KOLFI-554874 format. One record per residue (C-alpha): x, y, z. Coordinates in steps of 0.02 Angstrom, whole numbers, padded with zeros to 5 digits, always signed. Layout:
N
XYZ/...
END
This chain:
714
+01684-02490+00636/+01774-02326+00610/+01679-02202+00501/+01808-02114+00394/+01679-01987+00334/+01692-01888+00494/+01881-01877+00472/+01870-01809+00295/+01874-01628+00347/+01961-01488+00259/+02076-01377+00357/+01964-01236+00305/+01777-01263+00296/+01715-01291+00122/+01886-01344+00043/+01855-01528+00000/+01998-01553-00123/+02132-01488-00006/+02053-01586+00135/+02064-01747+00036/+02247-01713-00003/+02283-01682+00181/+02193-01842+00230/+02299-01938+00104/+02461-01871+00176/+02400-01906+00354/+02374-02088+00306/+02551-02093+00234/+02615-02024+00400/+02524-02162+00496/+02596-02293+00378/+02773-02230+00394/+02752-02227+00582/+02730-02415+00579/+02879-02433+00464/+02978-02323+00581/+02948-02441+00725/+03023-02585+00627/+03166-02478+00561/+03244-02447+00731/+03416-02528+00745/+03405-02702+00826/+03556-02673+00935/+03477-02518+01009/+03436-02531+01192/+03259-02547+01254/+03252-02369+01320/+03294-02300+01149/+03162-02411+01067/+03031-02353+01192/+03082-02172+01167/+03072-02191+00977/+02900-02271+00989/+02841-02134+01107/+02910-02001+00988/+02814-02079+00843/+02654-02082+00945/+02679-01899+00995/+02708-01847+00814/+02553-01939+00754/+02446-01866+00893/+02504-01691+00848/+02467-01722+00665/+02294-01791+00698/+02254-01650+00819/+02311-01517+00696/+02215-01601+00555/+02055-01599+00657/+02083-01417+00707/+02118-01364+00530/+02280-01276+00579/+02438-01303+00681/+02503-01185+00814/+02683-01137+00774/+02739-01197+00945/+02709-01377+00887/+02867-01366+00780/+02964-01372+00943/+02876-01534+00989/+02867-01623+00823/+03044-01585+00759/+03136-01663+00909/+03025-01817+00900/+03059-01841+00714/+03245-01813+00746/+03241-01946+00885/+03157-02073+00769/+03283-02037+00630/+03430-02054+00750/+03362-02218+00823/+03363-02292+00647/+03536-02219+00611/+03451-02110+00480/+03401-02265+00386/+03229-02311+00322/+03135-02217+00458/+03201-02054+00390/+03055-02072+00269/+02947-02014+00413/+03037-01848+00395/+02980-01831+00215/+02797-01875+00239/+02792-01769+00397/+02866-01614+00317/+02761-01635+00159/+02604-01650+00266/+02649-01495+00365/+02682-01401+00201/+02494-01410+00169/+02461-01295+00317/+02509-01119+00367/+02590-00976+00274/+02767-00938+00219/+02827-00913+00397/+02773-01090+00439/+02864-01154+00286/+03024-01065+00336/+03010-01142+00510/+02983-01312+00429/+03138-01291+00321/+03241-01242+00473/+03179-01396+00565/+03232-01509+00420/+03405-01431+00414/+03420-01445+00603/+03375-01631+00600/+03503-01663+00463/+03631-01559+00555/+03606-01666+00712/+03635-01820+00605/+03796-01752+00532/+03867-01687+00697/+03809-01820+00821/+03760-01974+00721/+03902-01977+00594/+03787-01950+00445/+03897-01916+00294/+03879-01741+00224/+03865-01818+00051/+03707-01906+00110/+03639-01764+00216/+03643-01634+00077/+03535-01729-00050/+03417-01786+00089/+03397-01606+00148/+03375-01540-00029/+03243-01671-00067/+03147-01630+00092/+03154-01442+00057/+03099-01466-00124/+02951-01570-00065/+02911-01436+00063/+02910-01300-00070/+02811-01402-00197/+02678-01455-00073/+02661-01280-00003/+02637-01209-00177/+02516-01349-00218/+02417-01315-00060/+02404-01130-00100/+02338-01167-00274/+02214-01295-00212/+02160-01178-00072/+02128-01039-00198/+02031-01158-00309/+01929-01225-00162/+01895-01048-00100/+01832-00997-00271/+01722-01151-00279/+01659-01113-00104/+01613-00936-00152/+01524-00998-00307/+01424-01120-00203/+01383-00985-00076/+01324-00865-00210/+01222-01003-00295/+01145-01052-00128/+01104-00870-00097/+01016-00862-00266/+00911-01011-00217/+00870-00927-00051/+00820-00767-00140/+00698-00865-00247/+00610-00930-00090/+00597-00768+00011/+00432-00676+00026/+00484-00507+00095/+00631-00388+00094/+00683-00428+00272/+00707-00612+00229/+00804-00566+00072/+00918-00449+00169/+00951-00584+00300/+00993-00710+00164/+01113-00589+00080/+01202-00547+00244/+01216-00731+00290/+01289-00773+00119/+01417-00633+00136/+01479-00702+00303/+01491-00877+00227/+01604-00817+00086/+01761-00816+00195/+01805-00863+00372/+01890-00694+00393/+01723-00602+00375/+01658-00574+00550/+01494-00484+00513/+01387-00417+00371/+01245-00291+00362/+01124-00254+00220/+01056-00076+00227/+00951+00041+00122/+01001+00220+00083/+00885+00368+00104/+00938+00550+00111/+01119+00502+00139/+01081+00388+00285/+01099+00200+00302/+00957+00101+00380/+01001-00083+00410/+00868-00210+00362/+00969-00372+00378/+01121-00435+00476/+01227-00591+00500/+01382-00648+00594/+01437-00546+00744/+01312-00408+00699/+01168-00421+00822/+00984-00376+00804/+01019-00205+00881/+01093-00152+00715/+00918-00147+00641/+00870-00005+00760/+01007+00111+00698/+01015+00245+00566/+01189+00303+00518/+01252+00448+00414/+01345+00373+00266/+01468+00517+00269/+01534+00449+00435/+01625+00314+00335/+01744+00444+00266/+01771+00506+00089/+01808+00331+00023/+01623+00284+00032/+01591+00387-00126/+01662+00244-00229/+01519+00134-00168/+01385+00255-00225/+01396+00208-00408/+01334+00044-00484/+01474-00082-00502/+01590+00008-00381/+01648-00036-00205/+01745+00047-00065/+01869-00020+00062/+01870+00078+00225/+02021+00052+00338/+02095+00122+00496/+02005+00241+00613/+01864+00277+00489/+01823+00091+00482/+01827+00073+00671/+01714+00224+00698/+01590+00175+00562/+01582-00004+00625/+01541+00060+00799/+01400+00169+00731/+01325+00018+00642/+01342-00095+00794/+01474-00206+00711/+01620-00283+00807/+01777-00178+00819/+01877-00189+00658/+01994-00086+00552/+01935-00161+00387/+01765-00133+00306/+01707-00168+00129/+01559-00070+00057/+01472-00142-00095/+01325-00049-00177/+01152-00121-00206/+01090-00048-00370/+00938-00072-00482/+00896+00015-00645/+01056+00116-00635/+01024+00188-00461/+01105+00140-00295/+00971+00114-00163/+01067+00014-00031/+01233-00057+00025/+01312-00219+00084/+01433-00182+00227/+01560-00320+00266/+01676-00320+00418/+01840-00421+00424/+01925-00482+00582/+02087-00501+00482/+02145-00468+00305/+02075-00594+00179/+02198-00698+00078/+02097-00678-00084/+02010-00532-00168/+01827-00550-00119/+01766-00399-00218/+01702-00501-00369/+01605-00622-00260/+01534-00483-00152/+01483-00384-00307/+01395-00536-00381/+01307-00569-00217/+01259-00385-00201/+01189-00382-00378/+01080-00535-00346/+01022-00463-00180/+00984-00294-00261/+00883-00377-00399/+00784-00478-00271/+00754-00328-00157/+00698-00222-00304/+00580-00358-00365/+00509-00379-00190/+00485-00191-00175/+00397-00187-00343/+00290-00335-00290/+00251-00251-00125/+00200-00090-00211/+00096-00187-00335/+00009-00276-00191/-00027-00108-00110/-00102-00042-00271/-00206-00199-00300/-00263-00214-00119/-00313-00030-00108/-00388-00018-00282/-00570+00036-00282/-00599-00073-00437/-00634-00259-00428/-00489-00359-00502/-00508-00542-00547/-00373-00656-00621/-00448-00811-00700/-00387-00960-00798/-00427-00971-00983/-00572-01085-00935/-00643-00951-00819/-00593-01017-00647/-00551-00873-00530/-00372-00884-00466/-00358-00717-00377/-00476-00582-00315/-00430-00418-00231/-00522-00348-00078/-00626-00230-00186/-00694-00379-00283/-00752-00460-00121/-00831-00296-00064/-00919-00252-00226/-00979-00428-00263/-01024-00468-00083/-00924-00631-00081/-00774-00669+00033/-00607-00679-00059/-00583-00861-00009/-00753-00903-00081/-00715-00811-00243/-00554-00910-00271/-00598-01067-00368/-00769-01004-00418/-00822-00999-00601/-00824-00824-00675/-00981-00855-00778/-01081-00872-00617/-01050-00687-00582/-01097-00620-00755/-01276-00596-00814/-01318-00732-00941/-01369-00604-01072/-01200-00515-01054/-01089-00669-01039/-01039-00690-01222/-01005-00505-01251/-00910-00488-01087/-00789-00631-01122/-00769-00597-01308/-00583-00576-01352/-00513-00422-01436/-00610-00292-01337/-00545-00116-01363/-00614-00031-01210/-00726-00041-01058/-00909-00087-01077/-01060-00078-00963/-01103-00254-00905/-01212-00330-00768/-01126-00426-00629/-01202-00513-00480/-01209-00396-00332/-01210-00433-00145/-01389-00498-00153/-01424-00668-00230/-01548-00590-00353/-01460-00424-00375/-01379-00378-00542/-01279-00218-00540/-01208-00125-00687/-01018-00113-00688/-00894-00039-00809/-00802-00197-00860/-00639-00221-00955/-00576-00396-00999/-00401-00436-01063/-00322-00602-01108/-00139-00613-01053/+00004-00739-01056/+00087-00769-00888/+00273-00803-00861/+00244-00992-00863/+00162-00981-01033/-00016-01011-00972/-00158-00904-01038/-00259-00806-00912/-00402-00683-00909/-00399-00519-00813/-00566-00437-00773/-00573-00259-00708/-00744-00206-00645/-00779-00029-00588/-00930+00017-00484/-01021+00154-00579/-01172+00173-00464/-01100+00332-00391/-01061+00398-00564/-01238+00356-00621/-01307+00442-00467/-01204+00597-00503/-01253+00594-00686/-01436+00583-00637/-01412+00722-00511/-01326+00825-00645/-01465+00794-00769/-01592+00831-00633/-01499+00989-00586/-01487+01040-00768/-01672+01008-00789/-01708+01108-00631/-01595+01247-00694/-01685+01248-00860/-01854+01247-00774/-01794+01382-00657/-01734+01490-00799/-01898+01460-00891/-01997+01500-00734/-01894+01656-00704/-01921+01707-00885/-02107+01675-00877/-02115+01765-00711/-02027+01912-00789/-02145+01912-00938/-02297+01900-00822/-02229+02031-00705/-02220+02168-00839/-02404+02166-00893/-02459+02135-00713/-02372+02295-00662/-02471+02406-00782/-02630+02305-00749/-02608+02339-00565/-02569+02522-00596/-02722+02542-00707/-02837+02453-00584/-02772+02562-00444/-02805+02713-00555/-02982+02652-00585/-03005+02622-00400/-02952+02798-00358/-03049+02874-00502/-03207+02774-00467/-03203+02834-00287/-03204+03012-00347/-03340+02969-00473/-03449+02898-00335/-03434+03058-00240/-03483+03156-00396/-03632+03044-00429/-03693+03065-00253/-03680+03254-00269/-03772+03256-00437/-03913+03150-00368/-03931+03264-00218/-03942+03420-00328/-04063+03353-00456/-04170+03259-00335/-04328+03198-00424/-04348+03346-00540/-04280+03257-00691/-04392+03107-00719/-04301+03054-00877/-04132+03048-00788/-04208+02950-00645/-04282+02825-00766/-04114+02804-00854/-04025+02776-00687/-04154+02647-00639/-04132+02556-00803/-03943+02552-00781/-03961+02494-00600/-03838+02627-00549/-03856+02583-00365/-03800+02405-00400/-03652+02466-00502/-03602+02589-00370/-03609+02451-00240/-03522+02310-00336/-03393+02403-00441/-03281+02450-00293/-03287+02270-00232/-03238+02206-00405/-03094+02328-00412/-03034+02273-00240/-03043+02090-00288/-02948+02127-00447/-02812+02213-00346/-02804+02064-00229/-02783+01948-00380/-02646+02060-00449/-02557+02057-00281/-02573+01869-00272/-02502+01848-00447/-02360+01965-00401/-02323+01861-00247/-02317+01701-00350/-02205+01786-00478/-02085+01843-00343/-02079+01666-00271/-02048+01591-00442/-01908+01714-00476/-01828+01679-00307/-01850+01490-00327/-01783+01490-00505/-01630+01595-00467/-01474+01489-00514/-01372+01555-00368/-01181+01552-00360/-01046+01425-00325/-01004+01508-00159/-01115+01501-00006/-01202+01661+00043/-01311+01718+00190/-01493+01671+00163/-01659+01686+00255/-01718+01506+00271/-01894+01558+00324/-01911+01657+00162/-01848+01506+00064/-01981+01398+00150/-02119+01523+00108/-02065+01526-00075/-02063+01335-00080/-02240+01331-00007/-02301+01450-00141/-02221+01350-00282/-02286+01184-00211/-02460+01253-00174/-02538+01168-00325/-02478+00997-00263/-02533+01029-00085/-02696+01125-00105/-02806+00977-00150/-02745+00855-00017/-02687+00948+00139/-02688+01102+00245/-02523+01185+00286/-02471+01246+00457/-02312+01345+00484/-02217+01383+00643/-02067+01482+00585/-01957+01545+00726/-01843+01695+00711/-01681+01631+00632/-01513+01709+00593/-01453+01716+00414/-01377+01548+00367/-01226+01525+00253/-01290+01407+00118/-01332+01378-00064/-01509+01443-00059/-01553+01353-00221/-01512+01187-00135/-01624+01233+00011/-01765+01279-00109/-01747+01110-00195/-01742+01018-00028/-01899+01101+00038/-01993+01077-00125/-01953+00890-00129/-02003+00866+00054/-02167+00961+00031/-02213+00867-00129/-02169+00699-00046/-02277+00745+00103/-02424+00787-00011/-02404+00623-00106/-02395+00524+00058/-02558+00604+00119/-02641+00568-00047/-02582+00387-00041/-02651+00365+00135/-02829+00388+00069/-02895+00459+00233/-02962+00622+00163/-02884+00792+00186/-02724+00787+00288/-02606+00910+00368/-02428+00966+00332/-02337+01060+00467/-02175+01154+00433/-02076+01222+00579/-01904+01298+00609/-01802+01328+00765/-01625+01370+00819/-01532+01230+00910/-01360+01290+00965/-01256+01323+00810/-01380+01234+00697/-01546+01279+00617/-01676+01139+00624/-01812+01123+00492/-01952+00996+00518/-02081+00943+00389/-02217+00832+00465/-02361+00750+00371/-02509+00638+00413/-02475+00519+00269/-02441+00333+00258/-02281+00331+00360/-02125+00227+00320/-02129+00038+00351/-01981-00020+00458/-01923-00145+00327/-01883-00007+00202/-01826+00127+00323/-01640+00096+00292/-01664+00107+00102/-01761+00270+00097/-01610+00376+00047/-01538+00248-00075/-01527+00302-00258/-01668+00237-00369/-01771+00176-00220/-01952+00234-00224/-02119+00179-00151/-02219+00271-00283/-02303+00196-00434/-02206+00170-00594/-02193+00333-00689/-02230+00442-00538/-02065+00433-00444/-01882+00418-00499/-01810+00368-00331/-01690+00516-00338/-01779+00645-00232/-01723+00595-00057/-01554+00536-00121/-01528+00708-00197/-01584+00792-00036/-01457+00693+00066/-01320+00739-00057/-01367+00924-00050/-01380+00931+00139/-01241+00812+00195/-01109+00838+00061/-01133+01018+00005/-01182+01091+00174/-01106+00967+00299/-01276+00954+00381/-01388+00805+00414/-01560+00739+00370/-01659+00605+00459/-01837+00553+00492/-01951+00475+00619/-02106+00383+00563/-02256+00289+00627/-02334+00178+00494/-02511+00234+00461/-02491+00395+00559/-02362+00498+00466/-02180+00548+00451/-02072+00691+00515/-01917+00738+00414/-01786+00837+00508/-01653+00940+00420/-01508+01014+00518/-01397+01148+00443/-01248+01236+00522/-01272+01423+00538/-01091+01454+00489/-01017+01370+00336/-00915+01214+00373/-00768+01153+00271/-00785+00977+00201/-00655+00858+00277/-00501+00824+00170/-00375+00684+00177/-00207+00735+00246/-00043+00669+00178/-00022+00557+00332/-00197+00484+00308/-00170+00455+00123/+00001+00373+00139/+00010+00181+00140/+00169+00102+00210/+00260-00016+00093/
END
C-alpha cells in the first residue's frame, strides 16, 4: 500500500499549504497523462504512439522528481516542453492538449519570474509548432495560448502569496518553538544555542547564526547554529570591525544589515562561512543592549526577516537576562553567610542554602523535606513563626550537636510565590562571633575602667608615698647623726651624772638606738615595695594606643607578676628565666592582659589540683624572628577530651561564678588576630600544663582578600 503521507512535501520545508496545492496539481498531471494516452489519434502509427507514451512518462518523471526536490532546474524546460509538444501533436492538438494546461499550471507553482517567462515561451513555442507544422488554426491557437498564459500568471501569483503566507506561518512556529525551548533551558549557553538554532530555522537562506554578548566594544559568542562551528565560541571580535553600520544595532529595537567587503571580513573574524550579507539584531534588557544576534545569508532572502529576527532576539534577550539574574541570585544565596530556608506554609523545608547546612550541621539533602519546627526550640516556636514580625529577633535553633541550641538572629517573612502558593522564608544569622566580640568589648571596657581606676589609685598612692619616703629618708639620715651625737655625749659625761644615767636606763636608750635604725630601714623597704607595685599598676593600667609600638616583653611579664602576686602568693612559687630579648612591636596592653590571664589560670589550676604548694615557671627566649613566652604550671593538666575546646568562647572548667569562659578565647584573639602570632599548649593530666605564646619581633600585616580572591564567576 502506497503511503501518500511521505509524498505530501512542500517545495520549501515548512510550507504545508503550498505543498498541498502542488500535490493536487501533480495528481491532475498524472490523470491527464492517462487521458493523453487515449487521446492519441487512432490512425497514428505505432512508433508515434510509443513516442507519445514515452514522452508522457518522461514528463511525469520530471514532474515527480522536481516535486520531491522542491525545485526544478531550468534545463528541464528543454526536456519537458518537447515532450508535451510531441503529445499534443500526436493527438492533433485535441483532448491531450489539456496536459499542456495542467503541466504549465503545475510548473507555475515553482521558481521565480524568469522561470515563468521561460514557461510562457515554451507554451507559445508549442502552439507555434502546431500552427506551422500541424495545421492548427490560428483562431484556435490564440485562445489556447492566452488561456495557458493566464493560468500561468494566476498560478504563479497564487504560489507567491501562499509561499509568503506559509513563510510567515513558519516563522511564527519557529519563534513559538523557540519560546518553548527558552522556558526549558537552565543556563545561558543553552538559551544562546536555542536562539541561534531558531534563527537558522527561520529561512532556508540563512546559513549560520551566532549569539554573542558585548563587553567593552567586543563580541564574545556564547551560542552558534548552522554552518558556524564550535570554534566560534573561542573568539572575541571587535564590534567596530563590522563597519559603521553596526551602530544601528546598538540601540534597543534597531538592527543593521552589513553587506559587501565589511560583511565578508566580519564573518571571517567570527568564524562564519564566507558571505556578503550579515544581519545584526540587538539583544536588549531594561533599555540596555548587552548582546547581539548575528545572522549570515548564503543568498538574499525573498522576505523581510527583520520583524521575526527582532521578536526572536527580544525573547532570547529576556531569557538570557532572567538566567543571568537567576545565576547572580544563586551566587548570592550560595555564598551568603546567613542560613536561608524556604518552607511551605505548613513548615516543610523546600530549599536550604549551603550556609544553612553548615550552621545547622545537617546536609542540604537531609534538610529538604524536614519539618521546620524540629529545628526551633519549643519555647521559641510560637514567637518565631508568628506572622507580622517587624524585624529580626534572637531565637534558639538546633545546632550541629543533637542537644545543642544556639542563639541566632532570626527573621521570618511570609511570601506569595508566582504560582500563588504561600511560603515562609527564614533568615538565620549566626551571632556567636558578634556575642564573642561584644563580650570582649565589655571585657576590654571593664579592663580599661579598672586600668584607669588602678592608674588613678596608683597616682593617688604615689603622691603621699613620695613624701613619706622622703621624710623617712630624712629621719634615717638625721637619726644616724643623732646616734653619733648620743655616743659622744655618753663618752663625755661618763658616769658623773647619775640622774642622766638613770633616765637613759628608764628609756632603754640602748634598745632604741639599736632598733630604731632597723625600723627606719624596714619602713624604707616597704615604701620601695609600694612604689614598685604602684609603677607596675600604672604600667599595667596604661590604655596604650591603636598603633603597635616597641615594648620590652620581659618588663611586661614582671609587671604582670606583680599585679597577679596576690593570686599566686598563697598557692605557688614563681620561677623566671627571662632571656635577653629585642624590643617587640606590639600592643603592650594586650600582652599585659595575656600574661595576667595565663598566670591567674596557672594559679587556679594549681589550687584545683589540691597537692599543696605548686610551682609556676615563666620563661622567654628568642627563636628566629619570633619571641617565645612559656608559662608552665604544676596544676591539674588538661584532659584530652576537652583539649580541642579549650580556646572556644564560653568554655570553662571552673566552677559556676568563678570563670566566664572568655579568658583563653580572648588571649587567642589578642595574639592570633591582633598580633598575627600563635598560642598553643602541651599538657599531661595530673602533672601540669605549658602554654606557649609566639610573637613576631617585627609587626606583621593581617592578610587581606584581593579582588581576584573576592570575585565569584557568574
